[in-house]
N, C-alpha and C positions, 0 to 999 in steps of 0.2 A: 457731624453736627446736625442737629435738627432745628432749623430756623423757624421760629414762630413769633407770635406776638401775644401780649397780655390783653384780654378782652376789656380791661379797664379803659382802653382807648375808645371803645364803643359803649361807654357807660350810659350814654343817653338813650341807647337802643336795646332791643331784645337781643339775646345771645345769638340768634340765627343770623343777624346782620354781621356779626363778627365772623362766624363760620363762612358765610358767603364771601366776605372780603378775603379771608385767608385762602380759600379755594381759588378764587379768581386771580389773585395776585401771585399765587404759587408758593405760599408758605407750606412747610411740611408738618406744622403742628400749631397748637394754640394753648395758651395758658389761661385757664378759667379764673376770672376774678370773683373772689368771695370776700370782698372788702366791705367797707361801710356804705350805706346808701348814698352818701354825699359824693363818693367816687364812682362806684359801680357795684351793683349787687346782682350778679347773674345766677345766683343760687337763692331761691326762695325757701328759706329754712322753716317757714310755717307750713310748707307742704311735706307730706311723707317723703322720706329719702328715696323710696322706690319710685315715686313720681318723677323726681329730679333725675334719677338714673335712667329712666325710660326716655325722658325728654332729651337729655344730653347724648345718650347712646344713639338716639335717632338722628341727631344732627351729625354726629361722628360718621355714621354709616352713609347718610345722604350726601355729605360733602367730602367724604374720604379724608378728613382732617382729624387726627387723633388729639386728645388732650394730653399734653406732655407734662403738665404741672397744674396745680391749683394754688392760688395765692390767698393766704389768710393772714393778714397782718397782725391782728390782735391775739393775745394769749387768753384763751377762755376754755377751760377744761369742760365746762358744761355743754358747749356746742361742738367741741373738737371731734368727738366720735362720729357725729353726724357727717362732718366733712370727710373724715377718714372712710366711712362707709360709702360715701358717694365716690370718692377716688377709687376705692376697691371695685365698686360696681361698674365703673366706666373704663377700667383698665389704666388708670392714671398712676404712675409710679412715685410721684413726688408731690409733697405739699410744702410750700414756702411760708415760713413764719417770720415776723419781725423778731428782733433780738430780745425784746422784753426788758425788764428792769425799769427804773424810774429816774427821772432827772428833774432838776429845779428849773425855774424860768430862764436861767442863764446857760442851761445845757450841761450843768455839772451834776454828776451822779449824786443822788440823795443817799448819804451814808455809804460806808464801805461795803455794805451788804447788797447794793444795787446789782452789781455784776454777779454776785453769788446767787441772788434771787433769780436772775435771768437764767443761769445755768440750771438751777433746780427746776424751774418752770419748763425749760426745754426737755429735761429728763422726763418729767411727768407726762408731757405731751407725747414724747417718743414711746413711752410704755404702751400707750394706746395704739399708736400708728404701727408699731412693730408687730402687734397681734395680727395685723392685716397685711404685713409685708410691704408697708408703705414707708418710704424714706422721708424723714423730716429734715428740711433744710432751713437755715436761718442766714440772714445777711448782716454785715456791718451796715448800720444805718446812721447817717449824719445826725448828730445832736442827740445821741442816745448813749447808754452805758457801754455799748459795743459799737464803736464808730471808726475804728482804724484797723490796720493790718495786724499790729502786734496783739491787740485784744481779740481779734478774729481767730488768730492762730492759737492763742491761749485757750479760748473758749472751745474751739473745735477739738483740740487735743484732750480737753477734760471730758468731752462728750463722745470720744471716739468709740467707746464700748457700748454706746447706746444707739448706734445707727443714726446719728445726727450728723449731717454734712453741711457744706457751705453752699449758699447761693451767692455767687460773686457778682457785685454790682459796681462797676468802675465809677459811676457817677457819684456815688456816696464817698468812695475813697478819694476821688478827685477833689472833693470839697473839704476834706479834713483840714488842710490840703496835704495830699500825698501823691506820689506817682503811681497810677493804677497798674502800669506795666510791671514795675518792681513788686507791687503788692500781689499781683497775680502769680508771679514766680514764687513768692513766699508761701502761698496757701494752695498752690496747684494740687497737691496730693489729696486734698479734702474737698475739692469742688465737684459737685454733682449737678449744679444748675447755674446758669448765667443770665442775669438781666442786663440788657444793653440799651443804651440811648446816649445821646450826646448832651453836652452842657456848655453853656456859652462863657462861663467864667468860674474861677475857683472861689471867689469871695461872695457868693450868694447863698442864701439859705435853701432855696429850692432849685430844681434843675433848669428853670426857665419856663416859658410858655410852651404849649404842645408843639408848635411849629419849630421852636428853638431846640427841641429835643430830637429832631430828626437826625439820624446818623449822617455824619459828614458836615453838619452845619455848625458844630461847636468846636471846642478846644481840646477835647479828650483825644489822646493818641489811640484811637480805635484801631488803626492799622497795626500798631505795635501789639495790641492785645490779640487781634486776629492772627497775626504771625505766630504768637505763642500757642494759640489754639491748634494751628497746623503742626507746629513743631512737637507738641505734646500729644498729638493724636487724640485730642479731646473729642468725645463722641456724644456728649450729653446735650440736653436742650439749651438753646440760646434764644431767649424770648425778649423781643422788643417790649419795653415797658414805658409807655408815654402816659404821664398823668396830667390831670387838669382839663381833660376834654369835656367832661360833664359839667364841671364848675364853669367853664368858659362857654358852655352851650354851643359847642362846635357842631356843624352840620355833618350829615352822613358823608357827603363828598369830601369834606375837609379831613375827616378821620381816615377815609380811604386813601387820600393823597399822602397822608403822613405814613401809613403802613406801606404804601407802594414805593414812595421815594426811599424810605429806609431800606426796603428789600432790594431795590435796584442798586443802592450804594453798597450794601453788604455783598451782593453778588459780584459787583465789579471789583471790590476790594479783595475778596477771597480768590477771584480768578487771576488776579495779578500777583498773588503771593507764590 
């Protein structure tokens, strides 16, 4: 396993701050956030892609921390090839996407075609990323048209011939509510990336405040999931994804504490398995 964190945690700061923290704490990788400006935007798409490749490659070499994934939540074919070219240029093998599709204000899929639309959109995105030998992953996301284990499995099986794989995020499965350990077992053959964080309760819309997402502080059976990692010899990226830091205006020390405490807890848990 390659333990890293998503740079969304350092969304208030330039990407170098995230690389410094990853290096000093001892993470073996980083997931680069290409989300919306409200969460974090560590890729300036108004710059030529070659400029971003040069910037990120320099940080990778300086701090000896590879980019194991890029997260791009929205479906947007107009900007997708830019992100794919960046991934190719910095040696990043995976781009994580949201599931796509549409829901109404109550979280119900809009028409029966919502799931089908998500599948077709993922196929079209993968057609571009496959040209660069980049794997597209999607995850079950709470309150969308693909939000549980059954739909995740159905979707990834439909996409199996398109090099589309799963980004497993137990915090979303936990809030369905389902048991993430059982869910992991169901979709294990298709998992190429894992997002990890804790969650304080199953009956909340979001995962909680950034401090409440620290591994070990919540109610998810993360130990059970880590045991399955070991038993299955999972060797892909596992990236801590703590959201809300930019919106909460967290300080750089607070962000570093979140990354460090989670790393310490994960190290301890893994060494005891």
